[in-house]
C-alpha positions in Angstrom: 79.8 104.5 90.5 80.2 102.1 87.6 81.7 98.7 88.4 84.3 99.4 85.8 85.5 102.7 87.2 88.8 102.8 89.2 88.3 103.1 93.0 89.8 106.5 94.1 90.4 108.2 97.5 87.2 110.1 97.0 85.2 106.9 96.6 86.8 105.4 99.7 86.0 108.5 101.7 82.4 108.6 100.3 81.9 105.0 101.6 82.3 106.3 105.2 79.8 109.1 104.6 77.3 106.6 103.1 77.9 104.0 105.7 79.0 101.4 103.1 81.7 99.0 104.3 85.1 99.1 102.6 86.7 95.8 101.6 90.5 95.4 101.5 92.8 92.4 101.1 96.5 91.9 100.7 97.8 90.9 97.3 101.4 90.2 96.3 101.2 89.0 92.6 99.4 89.5 89.3 97.1 86.4 89.5 95.9 87.1 93.0 95.3 90.8 92.2 93.2 89.8 89.2 91.1 87.4 91.2 90.4 90.0 93.9 89.8 92.7 91.3 87.3 90.5 89.5 85.6 89.9 92.9 85.2 93.8 93.2 87.4 94.1 96.4 87.8 97.9 96.9 91.4 98.1 97.9 94.4 95.8 97.4 97.2 96.2 99.9 100.7 95.2 98.8 101.7 94.7 102.4 105.2 94.4 103.7 103.7 91.2 105.2 105.1 89.7 102.0 108.3 89.4 104.0 106.6 86.7 106.1 104.2 85.0 103.7 106.1 85.3 100.4 109.8 85.7 101.2 109.9 83.6 104.4 111.4 86.1 106.8 110.5 86.0 110.5 109.4 89.7 110.4 108.7 92.5 108.0 111.9 94.3 108.9 114.2 92.9 106.2 111.8 93.9 103.4 113.3 96.4 101.0 112.1 99.1 98.7 113.0 96.9 95.8 110.8 94.1 97.2 107.8 96.4 97.6 108.2 97.9 94.1 108.7 94.5 92.5 105.5 93.1 94.0 103.7 96.4 93.7 104.2 96.4 89.9 102.8 92.9 89.6 99.7 93.7 91.6 99.1 96.9 89.7 99.1 94.9 86.4 96.3 92.8 87.7 94.2 95.5 89.4 92.1 97.4 86.8 89.4 98.7 89.2 90.7 98.2 92.8 92.8 100.9 94.5 96.3 99.6 95.1 98.1 100.7 98.3 101.8 99.8 98.8 103.4 99.6 102.2 106.5 101.7 102.7 109.0 99.3 104.2 111.0 99.7 107.4 113.4 102.7 107.4 112.1 104.0 104.1 110.4 107.0 105.8 111.6 107.2 109.4 115.0 109.0 108.8 113.5 112.3 107.4 110.4 113.7 105.8 112.5 114.4 102.6 113.5 110.7 102.4 109.9 109.7 102.9 108.7 111.9 100.1 111.5 110.6 97.7 110.7 106.9 98.5 106.9 107.4 98.3 107.4 109.1 95.0 109.5 106.2 93.7 106.9 103.7 94.8 104.2 105.6 92.9 106.2 106.2 89.8 107.6 102.7 89.5 104.6 100.6 90.5 101.6 102.6 89.3 99.9 102.4 92.7 97.4 104.9 93.9 98.6 105.3 97.5 101.2 104.4 100.1 100.8 103.2 103.7 103.0 104.2 106.7 103.0 102.9 110.2 103.0 105.2 113.2 101.3 108.4 114.5 102.6 111.7 115.7 106.2 110.6 115.1 105.6 110.4 111.4 103.2 113.2 111.0 105.7 115.4 109.3 106.5 112.7 106.7 102.7 112.2 106.1 102.2 115.9 105.6 105.0 116.2 103.1 104.0 113.1 101.1 100.4 114.3 100.9 101.7 117.8 99.9 103.6 116.1 97.0 100.3 114.8 95.7 100.6 111.2 97.0 97.6 109.8 99.0 98.5 108.2 102.3 96.9 105.5 104.4 98.0 105.5 108.1 98.5 102.5 110.3 98.0 102.4 114.1 97.8 99.9 116.9 99.9 96.8 116.4 102.5 98.1 113.9 104.7 95.2 112.8 107.7 97.3 111.9 107.8 98.4 115.6 107.2 94.9 117.0 110.4 94.9 119.1 109.6 98.2 120.8 106.0 97.1 121.3 107.2 94.0 123.2 105.8 91.5 120.6 102.6 90.9 118.7 99.9 91.9 121.1 96.8 94.0 121.4 97.5 97.7 121.6 95.5 100.4 123.5 94.1 98.3 126.3 95.3 100.8 129.0 94.2 104.4 129.3 97.5 106.0 128.3 97.9 103.8 125.2 94.3 104.2 124.2 94.5 108.0 124.5 97.7 108.0 122.4 96.1 105.9 119.7 93.1 108.2 119.5 95.3 111.3 119.4 97.5 109.7 116.8 94.5 108.9 114.6 93.4 112.6 114.7 97.0 113.7 114.0 97.2 111.5 110.9 93.8 112.9 109.7 95.0 116.5 110.3 98.2 115.9 108.3 96.3 114.6 105.3 95.9 110.8 105.6 92.7 109.8 103.7 92.3 106.5 105.7 93.8 104.7 108.7 94.3 101.0 109.4 93.7 99.9 113.0 95.4 96.6 113.9 94.8 94.6 117.0 92.9 97.3 118.9 90.0 96.7 121.3 86.7 96.8 119.4 85.2 99.6 121.5 88.3 101.8 121.2 88.3 101.2 117.4 84.6 102.2 117.4 85.4 105.4 119.3 88.2 106.3 116.9 86.0 105.6 113.9 83.3 107.9 115.3 85.7 110.7 116.0 87.4 110.7 112.6 86.1 112.1 109.3 88.4 109.7 107.4 87.6 105.9 107.1 89.1 103.4 109.5 90.0 99.9 108.2 90.2 97.3 110.9 92.2 94.1 111.2 91.5 92.6 114.7 89.7 95.9 115.6 86.0 94.8 115.7 83.1 95.3 113.4 82.5 99.0 113.8 85.4 100.2 111.6 84.5 101.6 108.2 86.1 98.6 106.5 88.1 95.4 107.1 91.4 94.0 105.8 92.9 90.5 106.0 96.1 88.9 104.7 94.9 86.9 101.7 97.0 83.9 102.7 95.2 83.8 106.1 91.7 84.2 104.6 92.4 81.3 102.2 93.9 79.0 104.8 97.1 78.5 102.8 99.2 77.5 105.9 98.4 75.0 108.6 99.2 75.8 112.2 98.7 79.0 114.2 95.9 81.3 113.2 95.6 84.7 114.8 92.4 85.3 116.8 91.2 88.0 114.4 91.5 85.8 111.3 88.5 84.0 109.8 89.5 81.3 107.4 87.0 81.3 104.5 88.8 78.2 103.0 91.4 75.7 104.0 93.3 75.6 100.7 96.5 74.0 102.3 94.5 70.8 102.6 93.4 70.8 98.9 96.9 71.8 97.8 98.6 69.1 99.8 96.2 66.5 98.4 96.6 67.7 94.8 100.4 67.5 95.1 100.2 64.1 96.6 98.0 62.9 93.8 100.4 64.3 91.2 103.4 62.6 92.7 101.5 59.3 92.9 100.4 59.5 89.2 103.9 60.5 88.0 105.7 57.7 89.9 103.0 55.3 88.8 103.4 56.2 85.2 99.7 57.3 85.1 100.3 60.9 84.2 100.7 62.1 81.5 98.1 60.0 79.8 97.3 60.1 76.1 94.8 63.0 76.6 97.7 65.1 77.9 100.1 64.2 75.1 100.7 65.4 71.5 100.6 63.2 68.4 102.8 62.9 65.4 102.0 60.9 62.3 103.6 57.5 61.8 104.8 58.6 58.3 107.0 61.2 59.8 108.5 58.9 62.4 109.3 56.4 59.6 111.4 59.0 57.8 113.6 59.7 60.9 117.0 58.0 61.2 
C-alpha cells in the first residue's frame, strides 16, 4: 500500500498473513498523533490510560465517555494515515449490548475514529457481536485488563496457571468468533501469547506479552520516559525526556529571574519617531 493511504482493518489483518509486525502506540492529543502519524505508526490507541497519564487519576475507572470523545477528536485530527482506535471506558459497554452499540456508535460519530476497543472475553461477546454487526470494527483486550483491576487482585501477570491460561485462550477465540479484528494481550506469559497468536486468524498486539505477538503497543509516555520513578517490566524507555524537560524548565526559570530572557532577538521593535509622538 502507498504510504499516504489510510490504514484499515484489512491492512492490519493482512500484516498477520504476511508476517509483518504491527506498530501501535497510545496518543491523547493532536500534536502527538501528528508526530506518530508522520513516523508511520500503524495504529494509534486513544487509551483510557489517559485517566492516569493525562488526567491524574489513580486508575482508569473514573474516565468518562466525554473524556474519550474529547481526546479521540484531537487524535483523529492529527492522524491522516494511522488507524485510530478509541477505548470504550468503564461501564460504557458492560450493562447491555444495546448500551454498548449506542456508545460505540457515539464514539465513532463524534471522534472520526476507525475502531473501538473493549476489555474482556466471553462476558462481553454479545456486545462485541452487536457492535460489529452495526458496522463498527472492534479490537479486543485480554490478560491484564485495567478496568477489572480490583477483581483481578491488582496489576499482575495473567494466565500463569492452567485454568487462567485456558480461559484466556478460549476468550481470544470467542472474541474472534464474534467479529473482533484484533486483540490486545496485556501482561501475559510470552509462550502463552505465542500459542494464542498461533491459534488465531486475527492479529494479536502485545504489551508485556513477548515478541511473538503480531504487533506491539506501548503507552507513549512510558516509551518517551516522561515520568521518573517506577517503570513496568515490559516497558522499554527509548528516551528519558523527563530529564531534558526538567533541565529546560530550570534554564527558563534561571534566565527569566536573571533578566536574560527575553533578549533583543526575542523582542519586537518600534521606531523612535512613533514613541516620541506618544503622550
